[in-house]
C-alpha positions as CSV (number, residue, x, y, z in Angstrom):
1,X,-16.8,-9.9,0.8
2,X,-16.3,-13.4,-0.8
3,X,-17.6,-12.3,-4.3
4,X,-15.5,-9.5,-4.3
5,X,-12.6,-11.4,-3.5
6,X,-13.2,-14.2,-6.5
7,X,-13.7,-11.3,-9.0
8,X,-10.7,-9.3,-8.4
9,X,-8.7,-13.0,-8.3
10,X,-10.0,-13.8,-11.7
11,X,-9.1,-10.6,-13.5
12,X,-6.2,-11.7,-16.5
13,X,-3.3,-10.0,-16.8
14,X,-4.0,-7.3,-18.9
15,X,-7.0,-6.2,-17.0
16,X,-4.8,-5.8,-13.8
17,X,-1.9,-4.3,-15.3
18,X,-4.5,-1.8,-16.8
19,X,-5.4,-0.9,-13.8
20,X,-2.3,-0.7,-11.7
21,X,-0.8,1.5,-14.6
22,X,-4.0,3.7,-14.5
23,X,-3.6,3.7,-10.5
24,X,0.2,4.8,-11.2
25,X,-0.2,7.5,-13.8
26,X,-2.7,9.4,-11.4
27,X,0.0,8.6,-8.8
28,X,2.6,10.4,-10.9
29,X,0.4,13.4,-12.1
30,X,-0.8,14.0,-8.4
31,X,3.1,13.8,-7.4
32,X,3.9,16.1,-10.1
33,X,0.8,18.7,-9.5
34,X,2.4,18.7,-5.6
35,X,5.7,19.4,-6.7
36,X,5.1,22.0,-8.7
37,X,3.4,24.2,-6.0
38,X,6.6,23.9,-3.9
39,X,8.6,26.7,-2.7
40,X,12.2,26.4,-3.4
41,X,15.0,28.7,-1.6
42,X,15.3,30.8,-4.7
43,X,11.4,31.9,-4.3
44,X,12.1,32.6,-0.3
45,X,14.9,32.3,1.4
46,X,13.3,32.0,4.9
47,X,12.6,28.5,4.0
48,X,15.8,27.0,3.5
49,X,15.4,24.8,6.2
50,X,12.0,23.3,5.5
51,X,9.3,22.5,2.6
52,X,6.7,25.2,1.9
53,X,3.9,24.8,-0.5
54,X,1.9,27.4,-2.5
55,X,-1.4,27.1,-4.3
56,X,-4.8,29.1,-4.8
57,X,-3.0,31.7,-2.7
58,X,-2.7,29.7,0.4
59,X,0.5,28.5,2.2
60,X,1.0,24.8,3.6
61,X,3.9,24.0,5.5
62,X,3.4,20.0,5.7
63,X,3.2,16.9,3.0
64,X,-0.1,15.7,4.5
65,X,-2.2,19.5,3.8
66,X,-1.1,20.1,0.8
67,X,-1.9,16.5,-0.5
68,X,-5.6,16.9,0.7
69,X,-5.9,20.4,-0.9
70,X,-5.0,18.9,-4.4
71,X,-7.1,15.9,-3.8
72,X,-10.0,18.1,-2.7
73,X,-9.3,20.9,-5.2
74,X,-7.7,19.7,-8.0
75,X,-9.0,15.9,-8.9
76,X,-10.1,17.5,-12.3
77,X,-6.8,18.2,-13.2
78,X,-5.0,15.2,-11.7
79,X,-7.3,12.8,-14.1
80,X,-6.4,15.3,-17.0
81,X,-2.7,15.0,-16.5
82,X,-3.0,11.0,-16.0
83,X,-4.6,10.9,-18.9
84,X,-1.6,12.6,-20.7
85,X,0.4,9.9,-19.1
86,X,-1.0,7.2,-20.4
87,X,-1.2,8.8,-23.6
88,X,2.2,9.3,-24.1
89,X,2.8,5.4,-23.4
90,X,0.7,4.9,-26.3
91,X,-1.1,1.9,-24.8
92,X,-4.7,1.5,-26.3
93,X,-6.3,-1.0,-23.5
94,X,-5.2,0.8,-20.4
95,X,-8.8,2.5,-20.5
96,X,-10.4,-0.8,-19.7
97,X,-13.4,-0.1,-17.0
98,X,-14.5,-3.5,-17.2
99,X,-13.6,-7.0,-17.8
100,X,-12.0,-7.7,-21.5
101,X,-14.4,-10.0,-24.2
102,X,-14.0,-13.2,-23.9
103,X,-12.6,-14.7,-27.2
104,X,-15.2,-16.9,-29.3
105,X,-15.1,-20.3,-28.7
106,X,-15.4,-21.4,-32.5
107,X,-12.2,-19.3,-33.2
108,X,-9.2,-21.1,-34.2
109,X,-6.3,-21.8,-31.5
110,X,-3.9,-19.9,-33.5
111,X,-5.7,-17.1,-33.6
112,X,-6.5,-16.9,-29.7
113,X,-2.8,-17.4,-29.1
114,X,-1.9,-14.5,-31.5
115,X,-4.6,-12.3,-29.8
116,X,-3.0,-12.8,-26.6
117,X,0.2,-12.5,-27.3
118,X,-0.9,-9.1,-29.0
119,X,-2.6,-7.7,-26.0
120,X,0.5,-8.7,-23.6
121,X,2.5,-6.6,-25.5
122,X,0.1,-3.8,-25.9
123,X,-0.4,-3.6,-22.0
124,X,2.9,-4.1,-20.9
125,X,3.8,-1.2,-19.4
126,X,7.5,-1.1,-20.6
127,X,7.9,2.9,-21.4
128,X,7.1,3.9,-17.6
129,X,10.0,5.5,-16.2
130,X,9.7,3.8,-13.0
131,X,9.7,0.5,-14.6
132,X,12.6,0.8,-17.3
133,X,13.1,-1.6,-20.2
134,X,16.6,-2.8,-19.5
135,X,16.4,-5.7,-22.2
136,X,19.1,-4.2,-24.5
137,X,21.2,-2.7,-21.8
138,X,24.7,-4.3,-20.9
139,X,24.0,-3.9,-16.9
140,X,27.6,-5.1,-15.9
141,X,28.4,-8.2,-13.7
142,X,26.3,-8.1,-10.8
143,X,28.9,-9.8,-8.5
144,X,31.6,-7.6,-9.4
145,X,33.2,-6.3,-5.7
146,X,35.5,-3.9,-7.6
147,X,32.9,-2.2,-9.8
148,X,29.6,-2.7,-7.5
149,X,27.9,-0.7,-5.5
150,X,25.2,-1.1,-2.2
151,X,22.5,1.4,-1.9
152,X,20.4,2.1,1.2
153,X,17.7,4.0,1.5
154,X,13.9,4.5,3.4
155,X,11.2,7.1,3.1
156,X,7.9,7.5,5.1
157,X,5.0,8.1,3.4
158,X,1.4,6.8,3.2
159,X,1.0,4.2,1.0
160,X,-2.8,2.9,-0.3
161,X,-1.9,-0.7,-2.0
162,X,1.6,-2.0,-0.2
163,X,1.2,-4.8,-2.5
164,X,1.6,-3.1,-5.8
165,X,4.5,-1.5,-4.5
166,X,6.0,-5.0,-4.0
167,X,5.2,-6.3,-7.0
168,X,7.2,-3.1,-8.9
169,X,10.2,-3.4,-6.8
170,X,10.7,-7.2,-6.9
171,X,10.0,-6.7,-11.0
172,X,12.5,-3.8,-11.0
173,X,15.4,-5.3,-8.9
174,X,15.0,-8.8,-10.9
175,X,15.0,-7.0,-14.0
176,X,18.3,-5.2,-13.2
177,X,19.7,-8.4,-11.4
178,X,20.0,-7.2,-7.9
179,X,20.0,-8.6,-4.5
180,X,19.1,-7.6,-1.0
181,X,16.2,-6.6,1.2
182,X,12.9,-4.3,0.6
183,X,10.6,-3.9,3.4
184,X,7.3,-2.3,2.4
185,X,4.5,-1.6,4.4
186,X,1.5,1.2,4.4
187,X,3.7,3.9,5.9
188,X,6.6,3.8,3.1
189,X,9.6,1.5,2.3
190,X,13.3,0.4,3.5
191,X,15.3,-1.1,1.2
192,X,19.3,-2.4,0.8
193,X,20.0,-3.9,-2.8
194,X,23.3,-4.2,-4.2
195,X,24.6,-4.9,-8.0
196,X,26.4,-3.8,-10.4
197,X,27.2,0.1,-10.6
198,X,24.9,0.6,-13.5
199,X,22.2,-1.4,-12.4
200,X,22.4,0.1,-9.2
201,X,22.2,3.7,-10.4
202,X,19.4,3.0,-12.9
203,X,17.7,1.2,-9.8
204,X,18.0,4.8,-8.1
205,X,16.3,6.5,-10.9
206,X,13.7,4.5,-11.3
207,X,12.7,5.2,-8.0
208,X,12.7,8.6,-7.7
209,X,10.7,8.6,-11.2
210,X,8.0,6.7,-9.1
211,X,4.8,9.1,-8.0
212,X,5.3,7.9,-4.3
213,X,8.8,9.5,-4.5
214,X,9.7,12.1,-7.0
215,X,10.2,14.5,-4.3
216,X,13.4,12.2,-3.0
217,X,16.7,13.6,-3.4
218,X,19.9,11.9,-4.8
219,X,21.5,12.4,-1.5
220,X,19.0,10.4,0.2
221,X,20.3,7.2,-1.3
222,X,23.5,6.2,0.8
223,X,26.4,4.4,-1.4
224,X,28.5,2.3,-0.9
225,X,31.3,-0.5,-2.5
226,X,29.9,-3.8,-2.7
227,X,27.9,-5.9,-5.0
228,X,24.8,-8.8,-5.3
229,X,27.1,-11.1,-3.5
230,X,26.8,-9.0,0.1
231,X,23.3,-10.9,0.2
232,X,24.0,-14.7,-0.6
233,X,19.9,-15.0,0.4
234,X,19.1,-13.5,-2.8
235,X,16.4,-10.5,-3.1
236,X,13.8,-10.7,-0.5
237,X,10.8,-8.3,-0.8
238,X,8.0,-7.9,1.4
239,X,5.1,-6.0,3.0
240,X,5.5,-5.6,6.6
241,X,3.5,-3.5,9.1
242,X,6.6,-1.5,9.9
243,X,9.5,-0.3,8.1
244,X,11.7,-0.6,10.9
245,X,10.4,-3.2,13.7
246,X,9.6,-1.2,17.0
247,X,6.6,-3.4,17.6
248,X,4.0,-0.4,17.7
249,X,1.1,-0.6,15.1
250,X,1.7,2.1,12.8
251,X,-2.0,3.3,13.4
252,X,-1.3,4.3,16.8
253,X,1.6,5.9,16.0
254,X,1.9,7.6,13.2
255,X,5.5,9.2,11.3
256,X,3.8,11.9,10.5
257,X,4.4,12.9,14.2
258,X,8.1,12.6,14.0
259,X,10.1,15.3,15.2
260,X,11.8,18.3,13.7
261,X,14.8,17.2,11.5
262,X,18.0,18.9,11.6
263,X,20.7,19.9,9.2
264,X,23.9,18.8,9.7
265,X,24.9,22.5,10.7
266,X,22.0,23.1,13.3
267,X,22.9,19.6,15.1
268,X,26.4,20.6,15.3
269,X,25.2,24.1,16.9
270,X,22.9,22.7,19.0
271,X,25.6,20.0,20.4
272,X,28.3,23.1,20.8
273,X,25.8,25.0,22.8
274,X,25.0,22.4,25.0
275,X,28.2,21.2,26.0
276,X,29.2,24.6,26.4
277,X,26.8,26.4,28.6
278,X,25.6,24.4,31.6
279,X,22.3,25.8,31.9
280,X,20.9,23.7,28.6
281,X,21.8,20.4,30.3
282,X,18.6,20.8,32.1
283,X,16.7,21.7,29.2
284,X,18.2,19.4,26.8
285,X,18.8,16.0,26.2
286,X,20.8,14.1,23.7
287,X,19.6,10.7,22.7
288,X,22.0,7.6,20.6
289,X,18.9,6.0,18.8
290,X,21.1,2.9,17.7
291,X,21.7,-0.1,19.5
292,X,24.2,-0.7,22.2
293,X,26.8,-2.7,20.6
294,X,26.7,0.3,17.6
295,X,26.7,3.2,20.7
296,X,29.5,1.4,21.9
297,X,31.8,1.9,19.4
298,X,31.3,5.9,19.8
299,X,28.8,8.4,20.6
300,X,28.4,12.1,21.3
301,X,29.9,13.5,24.4
302,X,27.2,13.7,26.6
303,X,24.7,11.9,24.9
304,X,22.6,9.2,26.8
305,X,22.8,5.8,24.9
306,X,20.2,3.6,26.1
307,X,21.1,-0.1,26.9
308,X,18.9,-1.9,24.2
309,X,19.7,-4.7,22.0
310,X,17.2,-3.7,19.2
311,X,14.7,-1.4,18.3
312,X,11.8,-2.7,19.7
313,X,13.1,-2.5,23.2
314,X,12.6,1.7,22.2
315,X,9.1,1.8,23.2
316,X,9.9,0.3,26.8
317,X,12.8,2.8,27.7
318,X,10.3,5.4,26.7
319,X,7.7,3.9,28.6
320,X,10.0,3.9,31.8
321,X,11.6,7.2,31.4
322,X,9.1,9.5,30.5
323,X,9.1,11.7,33.1
324,X,12.6,12.3,32.5
325,X,11.9,13.8,29.1
326,X,9.0,15.7,30.2
327,X,9.8,19.6,29.3
328,X,12.9,18.7,27.5
329,X,14.2,19.7,24.2
330,X,15.2,16.0,23.1
331,X,17.9,15.8,20.6
332,X,18.0,12.1,19.0
333,X,20.7,10.7,16.4
334,X,21.0,7.4,14.8
335,X,22.8,5.2,11.7
336,X,20.3,6.8,9.0
337,X,17.3,8.2,10.3
338,X,14.9,5.8,10.1
339,X,15.0,4.9,13.7
340,X,15.1,8.7,14.8
341,X,11.7,9.6,12.8
342,X,9.5,6.6,14.3
343,X,11.5,6.7,17.5
344,X,10.5,10.4,18.2
345,X,7.1,10.1,17.4
346,X,6.8,7.4,20.1
347,X,8.6,9.9,22.3
348,X,6.2,12.6,21.4
349,X,3.0,10.3,21.9
350,X,3.8,9.6,25.4
351,X,5.2,13.3,27.1
352,X,3.4,16.4,26.8
353,X,2.0,18.0,24.0
354,X,4.7,21.1,25.0
355,X,7.5,19.1,24.8
356,X,10.1,19.4,21.8
357,X,11.7,16.5,20.3
358,X,14.3,16.5,17.7
359,X,16.0,14.2,14.9
360,X,18.8,14.9,13.0
361,X,19.7,11.7,10.3
362,X,22.3,13.7,8.0
363,X,24.8,14.4,11.6
364,X,24.6,10.8,12.6
365,X,25.0,9.5,8.9
366,X,27.9,11.6,8.5
367,X,29.7,11.0,11.5
368,X,29.4,7.1,11.4
Protein backbone atom coordinates (compact mmCIF):
# COMPACT_ATOMS: atom_id res chain seq x y z
CA UNK A 1 0.00 0.00 0.00
CA UNK A 2 2.91 2.35 0.68
CA UNK A 3 4.04 2.59 -2.97
CA UNK A 4 0.48 3.46 -4.06
CA UNK A 5 0.29 6.29 -1.52
CA UNK A 6 3.65 7.62 -2.62
CA UNK A 7 2.60 7.53 -6.26
CA UNK A 8 -0.52 9.54 -5.56
CA UNK A 9 1.41 12.11 -3.58
CA UNK A 10 3.94 12.32 -6.40
CA UNK A 11 1.43 13.60 -8.96
CA UNK A 12 2.25 17.14 -9.98
CA UNK A 13 -0.42 19.87 -9.90
CA UNK A 14 -1.14 19.42 -13.61
CA UNK A 15 -2.01 15.73 -13.26
CA UNK A 16 -3.94 16.31 -10.02
CA UNK A 17 -6.09 19.04 -11.52
CA UNK A 18 -6.73 16.96 -14.63
CA UNK A 19 -7.82 13.99 -12.52
CA UNK A 20 -10.10 16.10 -10.34
CA UNK A 21 -11.67 17.79 -13.35
CA UNK A 22 -12.36 14.44 -15.04
CA UNK A 23 -14.09 13.22 -11.91
CA UNK A 24 -16.14 16.39 -11.51
CA UNK A 25 -17.15 16.32 -15.17
CA UNK A 26 -18.41 12.75 -14.77
CA UNK A 27 -20.33 13.74 -11.65
CA UNK A 28 -21.92 16.68 -13.44
CA UNK A 29 -22.91 14.48 -16.38
CA UNK A 30 -24.28 11.84 -14.01
CA UNK A 31 -26.30 14.44 -12.06
CA UNK A 32 -27.74 15.94 -15.24
CA UNK A 33 -28.81 12.52 -16.50
CA UNK A 34 -30.51 11.69 -13.19
CA UNK A 35 -32.19 15.08 -13.16
CA UNK A 36 -33.54 14.55 -16.68
CA UNK A 37 -35.39 11.46 -15.41
CA UNK A 38 -37.15 13.35 -12.61
CA UNK A 39 -40.93 13.76 -12.87
CA UNK A 40 -42.33 17.17 -11.99
CA UNK A 41 -45.81 18.14 -10.75
CA UNK A 42 -46.79 19.12 -14.28
CA UNK A 43 -46.04 15.57 -15.42
CA UNK A 44 -48.11 13.86 -12.73
CA UNK A 45 -50.05 15.62 -10.00
CA UNK A 46 -49.68 12.69 -7.63
CA UNK A 47 -45.96 13.37 -7.21
CA UNK A 48 -46.22 16.87 -5.74
CA UNK A 49 -45.14 15.84 -2.24
CA UNK A 50 -42.33 13.36 -3.03
CA UNK A 51 -39.82 13.14 -5.85
CA UNK A 52 -40.20 10.44 -8.48
CA UNK A 53 -38.03 9.40 -11.41
CA UNK A 54 -38.81 7.47 -14.60
CA UNK A 55 -36.27 5.81 -16.85
CA UNK A 56 -36.43 2.88 -19.29
CA UNK A 57 -40.11 2.45 -18.44
CA UNK A 58 -39.37 1.96 -14.72
CA UNK A 59 -40.51 4.18 -11.82
CA UNK A 60 -38.15 5.06 -8.95
CA UNK A 61 -39.19 6.71 -5.67
CA UNK A 62 -35.80 7.39 -4.09
CA UNK A 63 -32.47 8.83 -5.21
CA UNK A 64 -30.45 5.72 -4.43
CA UNK A 65 -32.45 3.51 -6.80
CA UNK A 66 -32.40 5.88 -9.78
CA UNK A 67 -28.67 6.49 -9.27
CA UNK A 68 -27.98 2.75 -9.23
CA UNK A 69 -30.05 2.34 -12.39
CA UNK A 70 -28.21 5.11 -14.26
CA UNK A 71 -24.83 3.84 -13.06
CA UNK A 72 -25.59 0.28 -14.15
CA UNK A 73 -27.34 0.82 -17.51
CA UNK A 74 -26.26 4.27 -18.74
CA UNK A 75 -22.55 4.37 -18.01
CA UNK A 76 -21.69 5.00 -21.68
CA UNK A 77 -24.06 7.95 -21.79
CA UNK A 78 -22.45 9.44 -18.68
CA UNK A 79 -18.98 9.08 -20.22
CA UNK A 80 -20.21 10.70 -23.44
CA UNK A 81 -21.72 13.69 -21.63
CA UNK A 82 -18.64 14.06 -19.41
CA UNK A 83 -16.47 14.26 -22.53
CA UNK A 84 -18.69 17.09 -23.80
CA UNK A 85 -18.26 18.97 -20.51
CA UNK A 86 -14.48 18.69 -20.73
CA UNK A 87 -14.51 19.66 -24.40
CA UNK A 88 -16.59 22.75 -23.65
CA UNK A 89 -13.86 23.94 -21.29
CA UNK A 90 -11.27 23.70 -24.08
CA UNK A 91 -8.68 22.19 -21.76
CA UNK A 92 -6.35 20.02 -23.81
CA UNK A 93 -4.55 18.11 -21.06
CA UNK A 94 -7.56 16.85 -19.14
CA UNK A 95 -7.46 13.47 -20.85
CA UNK A 96 -4.13 12.60 -19.22
CA UNK A 97 -4.14 9.01 -17.98
CA UNK A 98 -0.51 8.76 -16.87
CA UNK A 99 2.17 11.00 -15.42
CA UNK A 100 3.20 13.79 -17.81
CA UNK A 101 6.50 13.62 -19.69
CA UNK A 102 9.52 14.79 -17.71
CA UNK A 103 11.19 17.79 -19.33
CA UNK A 104 14.56 17.26 -20.94
CA UNK A 105 17.27 18.23 -18.47
CA UNK A 106 19.18 19.93 -21.31
CA UNK A 107 16.38 22.43 -21.98
CA UNK A 108 17.12 26.00 -20.86
CA UNK A 109 15.61 27.05 -17.52
CA UNK A 110 13.56 29.79 -19.20
CA UNK A 111 12.06 27.24 -21.60
CA UNK A 112 11.11 24.98 -18.70
CA UNK A 113 9.51 27.87 -16.84
CA UNK A 114 7.50 28.98 -19.88
CA UNK A 115 6.20 25.43 -20.44
CA UNK A 116 5.32 25.06 -16.76
CA UNK A 117 3.33 28.31 -16.79
CA UNK A 118 1.55 27.28 -19.99
CA UNK A 119 0.63 23.90 -18.51
CA UNK A 120 -0.76 25.40 -15.30
CA UNK A 121 -2.79 27.96 -17.22
CA UNK A 122 -4.30 25.37 -19.52
CA UNK A 123 -5.16 22.96 -16.70
CA UNK A 124 -6.74 25.52 -14.37
CA UNK A 125 -10.50 24.76 -14.48
CA UNK A 126 -11.58 28.39 -14.42
CA UNK A 127 -14.55 27.82 -16.73
CA UNK A 128 -16.24 25.34 -14.44
CA UNK A 129 -19.54 26.76 -13.20
CA UNK A 130 -18.98 25.47 -9.65
CA UNK A 131 -15.61 27.25 -9.45
CA UNK A 132 -16.22 30.63 -11.16
CA UNK A 133 -13.50 33.09 -12.10
CA UNK A 134 -14.22 36.23 -10.07
CA UNK A 135 -10.87 37.95 -10.61
CA UNK A 136 -12.51 40.74 -12.63
CA UNK A 137 -15.65 41.06 -10.52
CA UNK A 138 -16.46 43.68 -7.91
CA UNK A 139 -17.53 41.54 -4.97
CA UNK A 140 -18.09 44.45 -2.61
CA UNK A 141 -16.90 44.79 0.98
CA UNK A 142 -17.08 41.42 2.79
CA UNK A 143 -17.24 43.23 6.15
CA UNK A 144 -20.13 45.53 5.25
CA UNK A 145 -22.78 44.84 7.90
CA UNK A 146 -25.49 46.75 6.05
CA UNK A 147 -25.13 45.09 2.67
CA UNK A 148 -23.75 41.69 3.63
CA UNK A 149 -25.39 38.29 4.03
CA UNK A 150 -24.93 35.02 5.87
CA UNK A 151 -26.17 31.78 4.32
CA UNK A 152 -26.52 28.37 5.90
CA UNK A 153 -27.46 25.12 4.25
CA UNK A 154 -26.86 21.40 4.38
CA UNK A 155 -27.26 18.48 2.06
CA UNK A 156 -27.12 14.79 2.86
CA UNK A 157 -25.68 12.83 -0.06
CA UNK A 158 -23.04 10.21 -0.72
CA UNK A 159 -19.60 11.77 -1.17
CA UNK A 160 -16.96 9.38 -2.49
CA UNK A 161 -14.04 11.77 -2.03
CA UNK A 162 -14.72 14.23 0.83
CA UNK A 163 -11.20 15.63 0.59
CA UNK A 164 -11.82 16.90 -2.93
CA UNK A 165 -15.02 18.54 -1.76
CA UNK A 166 -13.08 20.20 1.04
CA UNK A 167 -10.48 21.57 -1.39
CA UNK A 168 -13.21 22.92 -3.68
CA UNK A 169 -15.06 24.64 -0.83
CA UNK A 170 -11.92 26.23 0.55
CA UNK A 171 -10.92 27.52 -2.89
CA UNK A 172 -14.43 28.80 -3.62
CA UNK A 173 -14.84 30.60 -0.28
CA UNK A 174 -11.35 32.08 -0.48
CA UNK A 175 -12.01 33.48 -3.94
CA UNK A 176 -15.25 35.06 -2.73
CA UNK A 177 -13.70 36.32 0.53
CA UNK A 178 -16.23 34.40 2.62
CA UNK A 179 -15.70 33.38 6.22
CA UNK A 180 -17.51 30.81 8.34
CA UNK A 181 -17.45 27.06 8.79
CA UNK A 182 -17.95 24.28 6.27
CA UNK A 183 -18.23 20.67 7.41
CA UNK A 184 -17.70 18.02 4.75
CA UNK A 185 -18.08 14.29 5.23
CA UNK A 186 -18.87 11.11 3.34
CA UNK A 187 -22.55 11.88 4.03
CA UNK A 188 -22.68 15.41 2.56
CA UNK A 189 -22.04 19.04 3.43
CA UNK A 190 -23.09 21.43 6.22
CA UNK A 191 -22.07 25.07 5.82
CA UNK A 192 -22.56 28.53 7.29
CA UNK A 193 -20.65 31.32 5.55
CA UNK A 194 -20.89 35.09 5.34
CA UNK A 195 -19.60 37.96 3.24
CA UNK A 196 -20.83 40.54 0.78
CA UNK A 197 -24.25 40.07 -0.79
CA UNK A 198 -22.73 39.63 -4.25
CA UNK A 199 -20.27 37.01 -3.03
CA UNK A 200 -22.89 35.01 -1.12
CA UNK A 201 -25.21 34.84 -4.14
CA UNK A 202 -22.34 33.75 -6.40
CA UNK A 203 -21.44 31.11 -3.80
CA UNK A 204 -24.99 29.73 -3.82
CA UNK A 205 -25.03 29.60 -7.62
CA UNK A 206 -21.69 27.78 -7.64
CA UNK A 207 -22.84 25.19 -5.08
CA UNK A 208 -26.06 24.54 -7.01
CA UNK A 209 -24.01 24.06 -10.19
CA UNK A 210 -21.93 21.29 -8.62
CA UNK A 211 -22.93 17.78 -9.75
CA UNK A 212 -23.54 16.62 -6.17
CA UNK A 213 -25.86 19.52 -5.36
CA UNK A 214 -27.53 20.32 -8.68
CA UNK A 215 -30.89 19.12 -7.30
CA UNK A 216 -30.91 21.73 -4.50
CA UNK A 217 -33.35 24.63 -4.72
CA UNK A 218 -32.67 28.25 -3.81
CA UNK A 219 -35.05 27.89 -0.85
CA UNK A 220 -32.72 25.35 0.77
CA UNK A 221 -30.15 28.12 1.33
CA UNK A 222 -31.29 30.15 4.36
CA UNK A 223 -30.28 33.82 4.18
CA UNK A 224 -29.97 36.41 6.94
CA UNK A 225 -28.29 39.84 7.31
CA UNK A 226 -24.62 39.68 8.26
CA UNK A 227 -21.08 39.75 6.90
CA UNK A 228 -17.68 38.11 7.12
CA UNK A 229 -17.18 39.87 10.47
CA UNK A 230 -19.72 37.53 12.07
CA UNK A 231 -17.03 34.83 12.01
CA UNK A 232 -13.97 36.22 13.82
CA UNK A 233 -12.21 32.88 13.43
CA UNK A 234 -12.10 33.34 9.67
CA UNK A 235 -12.76 30.45 7.30
CA UNK A 236 -12.71 26.87 8.59
CA UNK A 237 -13.22 24.02 6.13
CA UNK A 238 -12.65 20.43 7.16
CA UNK A 239 -13.57 16.79 6.68
CA UNK A 240 -15.51 15.26 9.59
CA UNK A 241 -17.07 11.93 10.43
CA UNK A 242 -20.58 13.45 10.65
CA UNK A 243 -22.34 16.51 9.26
CA UNK A 244 -23.89 17.13 12.66
CA UNK A 245 -22.14 15.54 15.65
CA UNK A 246 -24.43 12.85 17.07
CA UNK A 247 -21.65 10.46 18.04
CA UNK A 248 -22.84 7.56 15.86
CA UNK A 249 -20.82 6.30 12.91
CA UNK A 250 -22.55 7.04 9.60
CA UNK A 251 -21.91 3.45 8.51
CA UNK A 252 -24.16 2.29 11.36
CA UNK A 253 -26.96 4.83 10.91
CA UNK A 254 -27.40 6.14 7.37
CA UNK A 255 -29.08 9.41 6.45
CA UNK A 256 -30.98 7.41 3.83
CA UNK A 257 -33.03 5.87 6.64
CA UNK A 258 -34.41 9.25 7.73
CA UNK A 259 -38.13 9.78 8.31
CA UNK A 260 -40.57 11.15 5.74
CA UNK A 261 -40.18 14.89 5.15
CA UNK A 262 -43.41 16.81 5.73
CA UNK A 263 -44.41 20.05 4.05
CA UNK A 264 -45.44 23.06 6.12
CA UNK A 265 -49.12 22.44 5.43
CA UNK A 266 -48.90 18.73 6.24
CA UNK A 267 -47.17 19.44 9.53
CA UNK A 268 -49.71 22.12 10.48
CA UNK A 269 -52.59 19.78 9.64
CA UNK A 270 -51.12 16.96 11.74
CA UNK A 271 -50.52 19.30 14.67
CA UNK A 272 -54.10 20.65 14.59
CA UNK A 273 -55.51 17.14 14.41
CA UNK A 274 -53.28 16.07 17.28
CA UNK A 275 -54.43 18.93 19.49
CA UNK A 276 -58.14 18.50 18.68
CA UNK A 277 -58.43 14.70 18.87
CA UNK A 278 -57.84 12.81 22.09
CA UNK A 279 -57.34 9.49 20.30
CA UNK A 280 -54.31 10.83 18.40
CA UNK A 281 -52.49 11.60 21.63
CA UNK A 282 -52.02 7.87 22.24
CA UNK A 283 -50.73 7.07 18.76
CA UNK A 284 -48.84 10.25 17.81
CA UNK A 285 -46.03 12.12 19.52
CA UNK A 286 -44.35 15.43 18.59
CA UNK A 287 -40.68 15.73 19.54
CA UNK A 288 -38.53 18.87 19.67
CA UNK A 289 -35.04 17.85 18.47
CA UNK A 290 -33.39 21.11 19.45
CA UNK A 291 -31.17 21.64 22.47
CA UNK A 292 -32.90 22.45 25.75
CA UNK A 293 -31.92 26.14 25.74
CA UNK A 294 -33.59 26.50 22.33
CA UNK A 295 -36.72 24.64 23.41
CA UNK A 296 -37.10 26.86 26.48
CA UNK A 297 -37.54 29.89 24.24
CA UNK A 298 -40.68 28.26 22.89
CA UNK A 299 -42.03 25.06 21.38
CA UNK A 300 -45.28 23.62 20.02
CA UNK A 301 -48.06 22.91 22.48
CA UNK A 302 -48.08 19.24 23.42
CA UNK A 303 -44.60 18.56 22.04
CA UNK A 304 -42.00 16.66 24.05
CA UNK A 305 -38.84 18.66 24.64
CA UNK A 306 -36.03 16.30 25.73
CA UNK A 307 -33.71 17.83 28.30
CA UNK A 308 -30.54 17.42 26.25
CA UNK A 309 -27.73 19.97 26.20
CA UNK A 310 -26.42 19.00 22.76
CA UNK A 311 -27.38 16.70 19.92
CA UNK A 312 -24.79 14.07 20.84
CA UNK A 313 -27.06 13.22 23.80
CA UNK A 314 -29.92 12.26 21.45
CA UNK A 315 -28.91 8.58 21.07
CA UNK A 316 -28.83 8.14 24.85
CA UNK A 317 -32.28 9.72 25.16
CA UNK A 318 -33.71 7.44 22.48
CA UNK A 319 -32.10 4.35 24.00
CA UNK A 320 -33.72 5.10 27.35
CA UNK A 321 -37.16 5.74 25.82
CA UNK A 322 -37.36 3.18 23.03
CA UNK A 323 -40.46 1.52 24.43
CA UNK A 324 -42.28 4.85 24.60
CA UNK A 325 -41.84 5.40 20.85
CA UNK A 326 -42.90 1.90 19.86
CA UNK A 327 -45.94 1.72 17.56
CA UNK A 328 -46.31 5.51 17.43
CA UNK A 329 -46.18 8.05 14.65
CA UNK A 330 -43.29 10.30 15.66
CA UNK A 331 -43.28 13.86 14.28
CA UNK A 332 -39.98 15.68 14.82
CA UNK A 333 -39.00 19.30 14.33
CA UNK A 334 -35.76 21.25 14.72
CA UNK A 335 -34.14 24.50 13.61
CA UNK A 336 -33.19 23.72 10.03
CA UNK A 337 -33.79 20.02 9.48
CA UNK A 338 -30.31 18.55 9.71
CA UNK A 339 -30.85 17.12 13.19
CA UNK A 340 -34.32 15.83 12.31
CA UNK A 341 -32.97 13.79 9.41
CA UNK A 342 -30.15 12.12 11.32
CA UNK A 343 -32.13 11.89 14.56
CA UNK A 344 -35.11 10.22 12.89
CA UNK A 345 -32.78 7.70 11.22
CA UNK A 346 -31.37 6.74 14.60
CA UNK A 347 -34.85 6.51 16.13
CA UNK A 348 -36.04 4.26 13.30
CA UNK A 349 -33.04 2.00 13.81
CA UNK A 350 -34.05 1.49 17.44
CA UNK A 351 -37.81 1.02 17.22
CA UNK A 352 -39.69 -1.64 15.34
CA UNK A 353 -39.85 -1.41 11.55
CA UNK A 354 -43.60 -0.79 11.54
CA UNK A 355 -43.24 2.41 13.57
CA UNK A 356 -43.50 5.57 11.49
CA UNK A 357 -41.17 8.51 11.94
CA UNK A 358 -41.68 11.86 10.23
CA UNK A 359 -39.61 15.02 10.23
CA UNK A 360 -40.57 18.59 9.43
CA UNK A 361 -37.63 20.87 8.81
CA UNK A 362 -39.54 23.52 6.82
CA UNK A 363 -42.16 24.19 9.47
CA UNK A 364 -39.60 24.47 12.22
CA UNK A 365 -37.48 26.82 10.13
CA UNK A 366 -40.46 29.09 9.42
CA UNK A 367 -41.63 29.09 13.02
CA UNK A 368 -38.26 29.97 14.61
